DSSP file (Angstrom, degrees, kcal/mol; ACC not computed):
  #  RESIDUE AA STRUCTURE BP1 BP2  ACC     N-H-->O    O-->H-N    N-H-->O    O-->H-N    TCO  KAPPA ALPHA  PHI   PSI    X-CA   Y-CA   Z-CA
    1    1 A M              0   0    0      0, 0.0     0, 0.0     0, 0.0     0, 0.0   0.000 360.0 360.0 360.0  -5.5   80.4   98.2  111.1
    2    2 A G        +     0   0    0      1,-0.1     0, 0.0     4,-0.0     0, 0.0   0.772 360.0 128.5  78.8  24.8   77.3   95.9  111.0
    3    3 A F    >   +     0   0    0      3,-0.1     3,-3.3     2,-0.1     8,-0.1   0.249  24.0 149.5 -97.2  13.0   78.2   94.3  107.7
    4    4 A G  T 3  S+     0   0    0      1,-0.3     3,-0.1     0, 0.0     0, 0.0  -0.245  79.1   4.1 -50.3 119.8   77.9   90.7  108.8
    5    5 A G  T 3  S+     0   0    0      1,-0.3    -1,-0.3     0, 0.0     2,-0.1   0.383  96.7 140.1  84.4  -4.1   76.7   88.8  105.8
    6    6 A A    <   -     0   0    0     -3,-3.3    -1,-0.3     1,-0.1    -3,-0.1  -0.429  55.5-108.4 -71.7 147.6   76.9   91.7  103.5
    7    7 A G    >>  -     0   0    0     -2,-0.1     4,-1.7     1,-0.1     3,-0.6  -0.256  27.0-106.8 -71.2 162.3   78.3   91.1  100.0
    8    8 A D  H 3> S+     0   0    0      1,-0.2     4,-3.0     2,-0.2     5,-0.2   0.856 118.3  60.2 -57.6 -36.6   81.7   92.3   98.9
    9    9 A G  H 3> S+     0   0    0      1,-0.2     4,-2.5     2,-0.2    -1,-0.2   0.868 103.1  50.5 -61.4 -37.5   80.1   95.0   96.7
   10   10 A V  H <> S+     0   0    0     -3,-0.6     4,-2.2     2,-0.2    -1,-0.2   0.931 113.5  44.7 -66.0 -45.9   78.4   96.6   99.7
   11   11 A V  H  X S+     0   0    0     -4,-1.7     4,-2.5     2,-0.2     5,-0.2   0.927 113.4  51.6 -63.6 -45.0   81.7   96.7  101.6
   12   12 A W  H  X S+     0   0    0     -4,-3.0     4,-2.5     1,-0.2    -2,-0.2   0.934 111.8  45.6 -57.7 -50.0   83.6   98.0   98.5
   13   13 A E  H  X S+     0   0    0     -4,-2.5     4,-2.7     2,-0.2     5,-0.2   0.886 111.8  51.7 -64.6 -39.8   81.1  100.8   97.9
   14   14 A Y  H  X S+     0   0    0     -4,-2.2     4,-2.1     2,-0.2    -1,-0.2   0.944 112.5  45.6 -61.4 -47.5   81.0  101.8  101.6
   15   15 A A  H  X>S+     0   0    0     -4,-2.5     5,-2.6     1,-0.2     4,-0.5   0.905 113.7  50.4 -62.1 -41.6   84.8  102.0  101.7
   16   16 A K  H ><5S+     0   0    0     -4,-2.5     3,-0.8    -5,-0.2    -2,-0.2   0.939 112.7  44.8 -61.9 -49.0   84.9  103.9   98.4
   17   17 A V  H 3<5S+     0   0    0     -4,-2.7    -1,-0.2     1,-0.2    -2,-0.2   0.841 119.0  42.4 -65.1 -35.0   82.3  106.5   99.5
   18   18 A H  H 3<5S-     0   0    0     -4,-2.1    -1,-0.2    -5,-0.2    -2,-0.2   0.306 110.2-114.5-101.0   8.6   83.9  107.0  102.9
   19   19 A G  T <<5 +     0   0    0     -3,-0.8     2,-0.2    -4,-0.5    -3,-0.2   0.846  64.9 148.3  66.5  34.8   87.6  107.1  101.8
   20   20 A L      < -     0   0    0     -5,-2.6    21,-0.4    -6,-0.2     2,-0.4  -0.602  45.6-128.9-101.0 161.4   88.5  103.9  103.7
   21   21 A T        -     0   0    0     -2,-0.2     2,-0.5    19,-0.2    21,-0.2  -0.913  22.0-132.1-106.3 136.3   91.0  101.2  103.0
   22   22 A I  E     -a   42   0A   0     19,-2.5    21,-3.3    -2,-0.4     2,-0.5  -0.766  17.0-166.4 -89.8 129.4   89.8   97.6  103.0
   23   23 A V  E     +a   43   0A   0     -2,-0.5     2,-0.3    19,-0.2    21,-0.2  -0.979  23.2 160.1-114.0 123.1   92.0   95.1  104.9
   24   24 A S  E     -a   44   0A   0     19,-2.5    21,-2.5    -2,-0.5    -2,-0.0  -0.984  47.0-150.1-146.3 152.1   91.1   91.5  104.1
   25   25 A K  S    S+     0   0    0     -2,-0.3     2,-0.3    19,-0.2    23,-0.1   0.479  79.8  87.2 -92.2  -6.7   92.4   87.9  104.3
   26   26 A Y  S >> S-     0   0    0      1,-0.1     3,-0.6    20,-0.0     4,-0.6  -0.686  75.2-135.1-104.2 149.6   90.4   86.9  101.3
   27   27 A S  H 3> S+     0   0    0     -2,-0.3     4,-2.7     1,-0.2     5,-0.2   0.605  87.7  86.7 -77.1 -12.1   91.4   87.2   97.6
   28   28 A D  H 3> S+     0   0    0      1,-0.2     4,-2.2     2,-0.2    -1,-0.2   0.910  92.6  43.6 -57.0 -45.1   88.0   88.6   96.5
   29   29 A F  H <> S+     0   0    0     -3,-0.6     4,-2.6     2,-0.2    -1,-0.2   0.860 111.4  54.9 -71.1 -34.1   89.0   92.2   97.2
   30   30 A Y  H  X S+     0   0    0     -4,-0.6     4,-2.3     2,-0.2    -2,-0.2   0.948 109.8  47.1 -59.2 -48.6   92.4   91.7   95.6
   31   31 A E  H  X S+     0   0    0     -4,-2.7     4,-1.6     1,-0.2    -2,-0.2   0.901 113.1  47.7 -62.7 -41.9   90.7   90.5   92.4
   32   32 A R  H  X>S+     0   0    0     -4,-2.2     4,-3.0    -5,-0.2     5,-0.5   0.902 110.4  53.0 -65.4 -40.4   88.3   93.4   92.4
   33   33 A S  H  X5S+     0   0    0     -4,-2.6     4,-2.0     1,-0.2    -2,-0.2   0.902 109.4  48.3 -61.2 -42.0   91.1   95.8   93.0
   34   34 A M  H  <5S+     0   0    0     -4,-2.3    -1,-0.2     1,-0.2    -2,-0.2   0.829 116.2  45.3 -67.3 -31.7   93.0   94.4   90.0
   35   35 A R  H  <5S+     0   0    0     -4,-1.6    -2,-0.2    -5,-0.2    -1,-0.2   0.916 132.7  11.9 -77.9 -46.2   89.9   94.7   87.9
   36   36 A V  H  <5S-     0   0    0     -4,-3.0    -3,-0.2     1,-0.2    -2,-0.2   0.580  91.5-146.7-115.4 -12.6   88.6   98.2   88.8
   37   37 A G     << +     0   0    0     -4,-2.0    -1,-0.2    -5,-0.5    -2,-0.1  -0.177  39.9   6.2  74.5-171.4   91.4   99.9   90.7
   38   38 A A        +     0   0    0     35,-0.2     3,-0.1    -4,-0.1    37,-0.1  -0.532  63.1  91.1 -94.8 161.9   91.1  102.4   93.5
   39   39 A P  S    S+     0   0    0      0, 0.0   -23,-0.1     0, 0.0     2,-0.1   0.597  98.0  41.1 -81.0 162.5   89.3  103.8   95.3
   40   40 A P  S    S-     0   0    0      0, 0.0   -19,-0.2     0, 0.0     2,-0.2   0.632  87.1-140.2 -84.1 164.1   89.2  102.1   97.7
   41   41 A K        -     0   0    0    -21,-0.4   -19,-2.5   -26,-0.1     2,-0.4  -0.506  17.9-144.4 -78.0 156.3   92.7  100.8   98.3
   42   42 A V  E     -ab  22  76A   0     33,-2.3    35,-2.2   -21,-0.2     2,-0.5  -0.986  13.8-166.1-130.4 133.3   93.0   97.2   99.5
   43   43 A I  E     -ab  23  77A   0    -21,-3.3   -19,-2.5    -2,-0.4     2,-0.6  -0.981  12.5-160.3-114.9 120.6   95.5   95.6  101.9
   44   44 A C  E     -ab  24  78A   0     33,-3.0    35,-3.0    -2,-0.5     2,-0.6  -0.890   3.2-155.5-102.7 123.5   95.5   91.8  101.7
   45   45 A V  E     - b   0  79A   0    -21,-2.5     2,-0.9    -2,-0.6    35,-0.2  -0.887   3.3-164.3-102.3 120.9   96.9   90.0  104.7
   46   46 A R  E     + b   0  80A   0     33,-3.2    35,-2.2    -2,-0.6   -21,-0.1  -0.810  44.0 123.1-105.9  90.4   98.3   86.5  103.9
   47   47 A V        -     0   0    0     -2,-0.9    -1,-0.2     1,-0.3    33,-0.1   0.321  56.9-140.0-130.7   3.6   98.7   84.9  107.3
   48   48 A G        -     0   0    0     -3,-0.2     2,-0.8   -23,-0.1    -1,-0.3  -0.256  65.5 -10.0  67.2-158.1   96.6   81.7  107.0
   49   49 A N  S    S+     0   0    0      0, 0.0     2,-0.3     0, 0.0    -1,-0.0  -0.654  94.1 130.1 -78.2 109.1   94.4   80.6  109.9
   50   50 A C        -     0   0    0     -2,-0.8     2,-0.1     1,-0.0    -2,-0.1  -0.905  55.5 -81.0-151.9 176.0   95.4   82.8  112.8
   51   51 A S     >  -     0   0    0     -2,-0.3     4,-1.6     1,-0.1     3,-0.2  -0.346  37.5-113.0 -81.0 163.2   94.2   85.0  115.6
   52   52 A T  H  > S+     0   0    0      1,-0.2     4,-2.7     2,-0.2     5,-0.2   0.847 119.0  60.5 -61.2 -34.7   93.1   88.6  115.3
   53   53 A V  H  > S+     0   0    0      1,-0.2     4,-2.5     2,-0.2    -1,-0.2   0.885 101.8  52.0 -62.0 -39.1   96.2   89.4  117.5
   54   54 A A  H  > S+     0   0    0      2,-0.2     4,-2.1     1,-0.2    -1,-0.2   0.899 110.7  47.4 -65.1 -40.1   98.5   87.9  114.8
   55   55 A V  H  X S+     0   0    0     -4,-1.6     4,-2.3     2,-0.2    -2,-0.2   0.920 111.4  51.7 -65.1 -43.5   96.9   90.1  112.1
   56   56 A E  H  X S+     0   0    0     -4,-2.7     4,-2.8     1,-0.2    -2,-0.2   0.917 109.2  49.8 -58.5 -44.4   97.2   93.1  114.4
   57   57 A M  H  X S+     0   0    0     -4,-2.5     4,-2.8     2,-0.2    -1,-0.2   0.896 108.7  52.5 -64.1 -40.1  100.9   92.3  114.9
   58   58 A L  H  X S+     0   0    0     -4,-2.1     4,-0.7     2,-0.2    -1,-0.2   0.931 112.1  45.8 -59.8 -45.5  101.5   92.0  111.2
   59   59 A L  H >< S+     0   0    0     -4,-2.3     3,-0.7     1,-0.2    -2,-0.2   0.921 114.0  47.9 -64.4 -44.4   99.9   95.4  110.6
   60   60 A R  H >< S+     0   0    0     -4,-2.8     3,-1.2     1,-0.2    -2,-0.2   0.901 111.8  49.8 -63.2 -40.7  101.8   97.0  113.4
   61   61 A N  H 3< S+     0   0    0     -4,-2.8    -1,-0.2     1,-0.3     3,-0.2   0.612 109.1  54.3 -73.5 -11.1  105.1   95.5  112.2
   62   62 A S  T <X S+     0   0    0     -4,-0.7     4,-2.5    -3,-0.7    -1,-0.3   0.104  70.0 124.1-106.2  20.1  104.3   96.8  108.7
   63   63 A Q  H <> S+     0   0    0     -3,-1.2     4,-2.3     1,-0.2     5,-0.2   0.868  72.8  48.1 -52.8 -46.4  103.8  100.4  109.7
   64   64 A Q  H  > S+     0   0    0      1,-0.2     4,-2.3     2,-0.2    -1,-0.2   0.907 112.3  49.1 -64.7 -41.1  106.4  101.9  107.4
   65   65 A A  H  > S+     0   0    0     -3,-0.2     4,-2.4     1,-0.2    -1,-0.2   0.884 111.2  51.0 -63.9 -37.8  105.1   99.9  104.4
   66   66 A L  H  X S+     0   0    0     -4,-2.5     4,-2.5     2,-0.2    -2,-0.2   0.887 108.9  50.4 -67.5 -39.1  101.5  101.1  105.3
   67   67 A I  H  X S+     0   0    0     -4,-2.3     4,-1.6    -5,-0.2    -2,-0.2   0.926 112.3  46.8 -64.4 -44.7  102.6  104.7  105.4
   68   68 A R  H  < S+     0   0    0     -4,-2.3     4,-0.3     1,-0.2    -2,-0.2   0.914 112.5  51.0 -62.4 -42.2  104.3  104.5  102.0
   69   69 A F  H >< S+     0   0    0     -4,-2.4     3,-1.4     1,-0.2    -2,-0.2   0.915 106.4  54.2 -60.7 -45.1  101.2  102.7  100.6
   70   70 A E  H 3< S+     0   0    0     -4,-2.5    -1,-0.2     1,-0.3    -2,-0.2   0.877 111.5  44.8 -58.4 -39.1   98.9  105.4  101.9
   71   71 A G  T 3< S+     0   0    0     -4,-1.6    -1,-0.3    -5,-0.1    -2,-0.2   0.398 103.4  84.3 -87.7   3.9  100.9  108.1  100.2
   72   72 A S  S <  S-     0   0    0     -3,-1.4    -3,-0.0    -4,-0.3    -4,-0.0  -0.478  80.7-123.5-103.0 173.1  101.3  106.3   96.9
   73   73 A E  S    S+     0   0    0     -2,-0.2   -35,-0.2     2,-0.0     2,-0.1   0.457  75.7 117.2 -89.0  -4.1   99.1  105.9   93.8
   74   74 A V        -     0   0    0     -5,-0.1    -2,-0.1     1,-0.1     3,-0.1  -0.403  51.2-160.9 -67.2 140.1   99.2  102.1   94.2
   75   75 A S        +     0   0    0      1,-0.1   -33,-2.3   -34,-0.1     2,-0.4   0.555  67.5  45.5-100.8  -8.6   95.8  100.6   94.9
   76   76 A F  E     -b   42   0A   0    -35,-0.2     2,-0.4   -38,-0.0   -33,-0.2  -0.997  53.5-177.7-142.9 139.6   96.8   97.2   96.4
   77   77 A L  E     -b   43   0A   0    -35,-2.2   -33,-3.0    -2,-0.4     2,-0.5  -0.999  11.1-156.5-136.1 132.8   99.3   96.0   99.0
   78   78 A M  E     -b   44   0A   0     -2,-0.4     2,-0.3   -35,-0.2   -33,-0.2  -0.938  12.7-172.9-110.5 130.8   99.9   92.4  100.1
   79   79 A L  E     +b   45   0A   0    -35,-3.0   -33,-3.2    -2,-0.5     2,-0.2  -0.909  48.4  13.8-119.3 148.5  101.4   91.7  103.5
   80   80 A G  E    S+b   46   0A   0     -2,-0.3   -33,-0.2   -35,-0.2     2,-0.1  -0.573 111.0   7.1  93.1-155.1  102.6   88.4  105.0
   81   81 A R              0   0    0    -35,-2.2   -33,-0.1    -2,-0.2    -2,-0.1  -0.403 360.0 360.0 -66.0 136.4  103.3   85.2  103.1
   82   82 A G              0   0    0     -2,-0.1    -1,-0.2    -4,-0.1    -2,-0.0   0.454 360.0 360.0 -73.7 360.0  103.0   85.6   99.3
């Protein structure tokens, strides 16, 4: 998306305006989500230091949870290790 080096606020606003969900390994978006709520929705992946393929597999294996999340009023979802 060309956001290399962009601040969290820029990513947040882009996702909000365009109806996107943020998927991140970092707690910054979780904290913002808890403070201001949705939109946008946030999915936090807790997988530690791993490959993109490992994150992809977590998302694919969580398909049902993601579908439920999409249709809910909940603004935040954590996947992986708590």
